[in-house]
N, C-alpha and C positions, 0 to 999 in steps of 0.2 A: 497515406498513412506511412509511418516509419517502420521499416523492416529491421530486425535485429539479429540476422544470421551470425554476423561476426561477433557481436557482443555475447550471444548465447553460447556459441561454440567455445569462446575463451573462458566463459564461466563454467562450462561443462566439457572439459577436455576429452571425455570419453565419447562425446557425440560424433557421429559419422555423417557424411552427405546423405546416405540413405535414410538416416533417422530424422533428417531435417524436414519439417512440413512444407507445404507449398508457400505459406505465409506465416511468419512469426512476428508478433508484435511485442514490443517491450512495455512492461507496466511497472510502475513504482508503487510500493506499499509503504506509506509514510504515517506519521503520527507521533504523539508524544511517548515518553518512556513508560514501558509496561502496559501499553494499550492493547496488545495482542497481535502485532505485526508478524512475528515469527510464528504464532499459532495459526494465523490465517494462511500464510504461505505453506506451512506444513499440512494443513488440513486439505487444501485443494490440490496440492501438487501430486501428479501422477508418477513422478520419479522421486527417489529419496532426495530430499531438500538438502542443499548445501547451506551450512550454518557457521557463523563465525561468532560463537558465543564464549564469554569468559565469565568466571565466577565474580560476583559482586564482593568487593572487599569492604572492610570496615570504613576505609577512607572514602570510598565512593558512596556509602550509606549517608555520609554527611553532606553530599552534594546532590545525589539523586533523590527525588521525592518519591517515597514508597507508599504514600497515602493511597489506601484502596488496594494496594498490591503488595501487602506486607510479606506474603509468602514467596515473593520473586527472589530467586537466588542467582540468576544469570542475566547477562545483558549482551545484545548484539554490538560488536565493535567494528564491523566493516559492512557486511550485508548478509542477507539470506537470499537463496536463489531457489526457484522452483519452476516447474512447467505444467501447464494444463492445456489440454485440447478442448476447444469450445465446440467445434464441429469439424467434419472432415476437411483437411486443407487449411485449417486455421488454429494456430496454437498461440498461447500467450506465455512469455517468459517473464517471471515475476521477480523483482528485485526489491526486497524489504530493506529499507534505510534504517540506520541507527537513530535512536530517538533523542539523544542527549546533544546539547549544543556543541560540546567539545569535539563531536564527529561530524559537524556540519561541512567541513572542508571536502568530505567525500560526495556530498549531494550533487555538485555540478557534474562530476564525472558519471554518476549513476543516472542522472536525468538526461544525459546526452542521447538523443534519438528516441526518447520515449513517447509512446502515443498519448499516454495520459497517466493518472495516478489515483489511487485509492487512499483517501486521508481517513484513518481510523480515528474514532473519537470515543471518549468515555465521559458520560454526562456528569460524573462525580468530579471530573477534572477537565472540564471542556476547554478551559484556557490553554491547556497543554497543546491542543492541535492549531491554535491561532498561527504559530510560525510556519506550519506546513501549509496552511490555507494561503497565507501571504506569499510564501515562496512560489507557489504554483500560479497564483493569480498575477504576480509581477512578471512572471516569464511567459504568460499566456498558454500554459500547459493545462489541458482539460483535466478536471478531477471531479470525483464524487466524494461525498462524506458519508462513511459507513459507520454508524453508531454501534458499537460492540456492546450488547446488552448483558452486562455482568450480572451474575446472581446477586439479588439484594439491592441493586441500583434502581433508583426511581425512573420510571418510564415517562418520557416526554414526547408530545407530538412532533413529528419531523418539521412541521411549519414553524414551530416555536424554536426548534434548534437552529434552523436556517436563519431566522431572524437574530438569534443570539450570536451567531457567527458572522452576521452581516453578509450573507452570501448573495450572489446574483440570483434572480428569480429562477433562472434555467438550471442552476446547479442542483443535481439530485442529492437528496438526503435519504439514506436507506437504513433501517433497522436490520441488524444482523447478529448472528452468533458466530464469532470467529473459530469456533471449535468444530463447526458443522460444515462438511464439504458442500452441500447443496446450497447452503446459505451464502457461503463464500462465492460460489459459482455465480449466483444470482447478482452479487455485487459486481463481479468482473463483467458479466454481460451488460449490466446497466451502464458501466463505464465505457465499454466498446461502443455501445449505441449512442451514448452522450457525445463521445469524441467524434464519432462519425458525423453526427449532425453538425458539430461545430466546424469540422474541417470542410464539410460541404458548404456551409454558409460562408466561410472565409473565401473559398474558391469563387463563389458567385459574387462576392462583394467587390 
């Protein structure tokens, strides 16, 4: 598994060696515009999350699809960063990616050394997470799909969502509420377990 001591320290310059856990794993939180990436990182992080948000302008409203998230007023332009301790000696450093295509040049740098990724999905705009799914599949980066259950959105069975996204059978699909810490933590634990299984299988292959 990849360790991210150097990445995390650079993202959190106030961290000291004494603050560093025995093992730190780098996790990406990806998905389409307005799907809840910043919300998820903020909900689960045990430190004040680092955010790089800017106000949406009238020009960007003509480019970014606000369908279903009409009240959204800001957008991530670089990354979100947070940290959560899963158990003694194991912490996850969370890097939220920007959702718009025009910021994709940042993804390769953010993905370097990542154990895996959470792809957040909104069933009202499921097609918005296709690029994220394709990105991680092409690079062999383990990922889970976390369906953010927005108020008023129709609920679908996880098996149906998996088929709609044409996922491999072993790729977990999880229903979650990005606003709730416990819900987000369950998603992250599922990702670590899934990535561990895949890494073990690759070592035995």
